[in-house]
C-alpha positions, 0 to 999 in steps of 0.5 A: 500500499502506498500513502499519499503525502501529508498535504493532501486532505484527509478525505483524498487520502482515504479515498485512494486507500479504499480504492488501493485496498477495496475489501477492508472486510471486518463483518460477516462475509459479504458473499461466499463461504467455502467451508460450509460452516460460515453465514454470510451476509448473502445467506442472512439477507436471503434467509430473511427475505424469503421467510418474510415473503412467506409470511405475507404470502401466508397472511394474504392467503388466510385473508382470502380462505385459501390454504398455505402449506408451506413451512417457514424456516431457514430451509426456504428456496426462492422456487418453494416460496414463489410456488407456495405464493402463486395460486397456480403454483401447484398446478402440473401444467403451469410454468413458473419463473423465478427469475425476478425474484431471484434477481431482486434478492440478488440485487439486495445482497450485492448491494449489502455486500458492496457496504464493505467496499464503499464504506470500508472506513465508516465506523457508523456503517458497521457499529464499530467505535461504540457508534451506536446512535451513528449506526442507528442514524444510518438505519433510519435514514436508509429505511425512510429512503427505502419507504420514499422509493416504494411510495413512488413505485422506484422499487429497484432503487428501494431495493439497492438501498435496502440491501445497504441498510441490511448490512449495518443492521446485520453487523450490529449483532456481530461487532457488538456484545449484544449476544454476549449479554444473553440476548435471544431477541433482536434490539428493536431500538435500532429501528425505532429512532423515538426509543432511547438507546440504553445501558450504553457503555460510557466513553471512559468505561473499560470494556475488554481485558487482554485475550490469553494465549490468543483465547478471546472468549473471556475478554469482556470485563465481568462488570460489563457483562453483569451491569448489561452495558453495550459495547462494540469493538474499535477498529482502524487499519492506520493506527493502534490507538484506542481508548484505554480499556476498550475492546477492538474488533479483531483481525489481521487488518485491525490495528487496534486489536494489538494494543492493550487490551489485545484481541477482539470480540468480533464473530464474523465467522467461526474463526474470529475472536468470539467465533463460537458465537458466530452462528447465534449472532447470524441467527439474530441477525436474520430475525433483525432483518425480518423485524425490519422487513415487517416495519416496512411491510406495514409502511407500504402495505402487503401489495407493494412489499411483495412488489419490493421483494420482486415477487412476481413471475411476469415481466413488465410491458415497456413501450418507448414510442415515437410520437412524430407525424409519420408514426400514427400507424405505429403508434396504432399498432402499438395500442393494438397489440398492448391492448390484446396483451392486457385483455388476454392476461388480466387477472391471470399469473401472466398479467404484466407486473408493471406497465411503462410508456415513454413517449419521445420526438423532438425537442421533448421526450417523456414523461415516463408513465409507470403503473400497475393499473392496466387502465392508467396505461391504456388511457395514456397510451390512447392519448398519444398522437402523432404530430410534427417532426420535419427535421427527421432526427428524434431523441429516441436514445433520451426516451429509452434511457428513461425506460432502461432506468425505470424498468426492473433489471432483466426486462424487455423494451420495445421501441417504435420509431422510423426516425434516426437518433438525434441523440446518438451521443448517448449510445455509450451511456445506453450501451452501459445501462443495458450491460448494467441492467441486463434488459433486452431492447427490441427496435421495430423500425419502419420504412428503412431505406435500402439504400444508403442515401438520405432522402433530402425532402425535409418538409414532407413528413410522410416521405421521411425514412432513415438511411442503413447507417442511421438504423446501424445504430439500433442494430448495434444496441439491439445486439448488446442487449440481446434483442432485435432490430426489426425493419418492416414496412408499416403495412407489415408491422401487425405481423412483426409485433408478434414478438412482443406477444411472445416475450409477454408469455411466461417463463420465456428463456433464451436457449440460443443467440448469435449474430453474424456481422459480417455475414458468412454461411454458417451452421449453428446448433442448439439443444432442446430439453424435456422442460422447454415448451413453445419454442420460437426461432427468430431470424433476421437478415436480408430477403436473400437469406436461406436457411435449413432446419434440421431436428434431433431426429434427423428431420429436415425443413428448408426456408422454402417451406413456410409450413413443415414437419419442424416449423411453421414460419411468418415473414415480415420485412427482415424478420422470419418467425419460426414457431418450432415443433419439438414434440418428442425431439429433445436433443440437439437441433441445427439451423444452417444459414446461407448469407453473405449479409449481416443476420442474426438468430435467436431461439427462445422457448418456455421453461422454468429453468433459467439463470442470472449472472452478475459480474464480481471481483475478488478482494484481498482482505480478512476474508478474501471475498468478492463484491459486485464489480463496477463496469466491465471486465479487463482485456486479457485479465480474469473474470468472475461470474456469480451464476444463479440457477433458477426453477429446478432443484435437479439441475447439475451445471456442467459448463459455463462459457464466454463465447463471441457471438460473432465469432469462434472464441470460447472461453471456458470458466471453472465452476465452484458451487456456493449452494442453493443452485449458486455458482462462483465461475472464474475466467482466465486471460478473457481476451478483448472483444464482446462475449455472452454467457452460455450455460450448459448442464443436465436436468433429471427433472425435466423428463421421464427418462432415466437418463438426464436431459441435457439442456442449454441457456444463454444470456441475452446481454453482451459482456464487453472487455475493456482496458480501462478501469472507472471506479467511484467512492460516493459517501452517500447515495441519498441527496436532499432536494435542492442540494448537491452531491459529489462523487469522486472517481478514479480512471486507471489503465490496465494491461492484461488485467492488472493496473499498469503503473506507468501508463499515461494518456488522456481520456474523454469523460462523460457523465450523464444522468436519467432526470437531466439534473444539473451536473458538472464533470471534467470533459477529459482526465489525464493520467501523468507520468508518476501517478501510478497509472491513475487519475482522480475526478470528481462529478457533481450533481444537484437535485432540484428543490422540487424533486419529490422524495423517493425519486431515483437518479441514475448516473453514469460515468464513462471514460473513453480512450478515443484512439483505441475505441475503448471505453469503460464505465460506472453506473450509480443509482442515487435516491432523493430523500428529503430531510425527515424530521418526523420520527414518532408514530401516530397516537391513538386514544380509544374513545368508546367501545361498546356491545356485549358478546355472548360467550357462547360461540354459536350466538356470535353471528347475531352480535357485533362489537364496536369501538371508536378511537381518535388517530393524530400524528401531533402538531409537529408531525406529517400527518396520518396518511393511512389507516388499515386493518392489519388483522380483523374481518370488521368494517373500518370508517375514517373521518378527519376532524381538527383536534383540540391543539389545532392538529389534524385528527383521524376518527376511526370507527370499527365494527365486527361481528362478535364471531371476529374478536381480535383486530389490528389497525395500522396507522402510517404517516406521510414519512412511513412511521407506523403505530399498530393498535391491537384491540380485542373483545372477550365475552363475560359472564355479566353484563353489568356496565362500568362507567370508566376505566384507565388503560395505560399506553405508550406515547411517541415519546416513550413516555406514559400517559393514562387516557380514560375509556368507556368500555362495558365489561364485556369487552376488554380493549388492549392497545399495543402500540409499535413504532418502526421506522 
């Protein structure tokens, strides 16, 4: 490690240290455990999410009178939970895709692991140095941000923030002595900012003594344990200094652990200072994460909570549409096909999980419409009209940028246009977003000219068209994403849009995909396995292209036969769509294409068996673990993938390959299982180029035959290598409206995957954000001699004062070596969160409760009970936004009146049958503070009324107040108020 000169600011020194040693890991291991006896942040997060999601599905099923037989414990898998939560999950004919659910959970635990890189030196993010208030502040701010994101349906940003919050919460149980104090339940005050943090060891209170001979099991002072005082270990990689008598974190990077009292108290793994308590600490971290998730659930409601968790088997329906004058036919077709999908799938498991619409023209684009309400989407697409557009080029890529950042990862996005892109300068930014989100973009291009000459009549809108060079931009982006550039006449567009209906089917997987540019005759093979249904092949190319198809049984069919034994196909423009007949023909199929012009092939089907992948990078450190890699892998270097197989527990992965879809290059990976269908795949010496990921294996559950069925799947998104590295170190991922955030970044050059310390050069820098917020960045950056092959810069971004809390903004920073046509990038997702001062929950006062419930259950149907309560959020509160029934089958009515102190008061009246004698109400204020009121009616043998009764409740400040309640003795009302933030 090299240190900066003393004259540099401390922040700059820390930034460069973190960049040079990005894995000062001192927490539960982030992602992987190879010895099988260590629980990681990934394990903790996934267990908590699966258990809480299953609980929500169980409660919804109970409210709807449906059975829910799944046992909720730590053995749950994504497939088990998705199947149990699906009303068709037990049907032998149903196809369930767990890709979205698996991806959402992965986003959370990858964000969790990233905290060890982004905030490696932050004591607040790890509860080090007895920083309990600071750690709780991190959690509180993060949870407010999650709730604000969900409120605006920005679920992707919400998941990323939630993952990082969970890291800090989970670290508390490893880094503090909460477990050693004998606690078996989570420390709820960490997610309740209106509750005091009690029994904290004072700044001068000794907490530890020296470990004896390397044994640290008894290094906590007896007085500390007897008094029940809370402490956490000190951690510092630069200095051994710490307050006298204080515990250290421990481990090889912690210099304070060498200073009396030596040793540490962390429980990060079984080999840690207090490693014997590792599993207990991890179990408590799971419970604490579930408690946090329950708080968010109560604030946002069950449906939005499940959407936040990504529990959906259907993708979004996303259209980006040119609205200029020549597009009236295209708009009409987009309406027709979207309405057909909506009407045919409404109310089914295949109904799109969300609808996204982005119009564009020139000089404008947007606004983006994202909704889960199909009728709202219909209304907005109905309002589109074609007008203007005399100068031909339109802001297509600006509209596409909005769609890419709003849609969930791995979405299918369809772009309708007949014009070139006026904002072609965004091409590298769009490519970066495609690679980051792994979304597939298909372009519906109408009236592309066959020649390369541009039609010059700019006045006649109806005669405009784009040239071949203009269309090439769209083809390049389609290829990068694994989509298609479909070029048709306006009259043939209705035939081509069948690909949109195909993609909206459930559990669509890509079996094989290849591009040949330049074109050449070639043979291609793909494997059909027993789990695949409704297979379709798409071939794009010029009209002179011919092909032959051969099945695994040797049956053949040529392109001169539009209907034959293997397929029936239609042609529209440059697209041939083949509906394959694969019945009883599993095994290896072949497509032989004869064309010297560019062409593409894509083979899809429906199957539950699929996979997702993420680029990760190895870190040296106490655990030698991995984290999510920013940008592209390095040319000539090693690359690592986290691969997760979904949809089957009978799959055996035998091969993961990077192959150039335009050429013969292939790189085979080395597989290492990390449990539950997850694999760490490493590749050595990846050459420069564009690659896609292909997975092959065997599935013993997809066929009735005694021998396993071979299968293959292919990722859509290309992986492009680079010799440039772009890394960032954002101190905060939240921005207040009207404020500016600074994002420092570092550009380095590499040779064969290793930083070239002697390299020099100047790079073009581009920083773009999808909200068009004001930003500044250097236009170039220069690596000078003697700087170790690195150069630093800063991007600033200002959120307007009018930005709504919960808005997300995606910032892309690119560095380009123009001479080598080499680009790399980093993508940051930031959240706009207004400053929250309301930390307290709504307050409840029961005004009255009346009516006698008979003691005999056979008579309950003829009686009702009722109570009335006043709910307030106080004069300084943000106001009650919703009151809902969490449990109970009664009727709830609300009204708003002015309270005695001028505050708004919500009056609730609840009436229920005596057969339903329990109710739980949740009151949520406008920033997401939750109060939960539990009321119970019980039978009594007597009917004598009592005029008054006193009942104590806890108010928002943690104090006790006495409130009179007028009750019948036959009804016992108990109030249990909980507040989560």
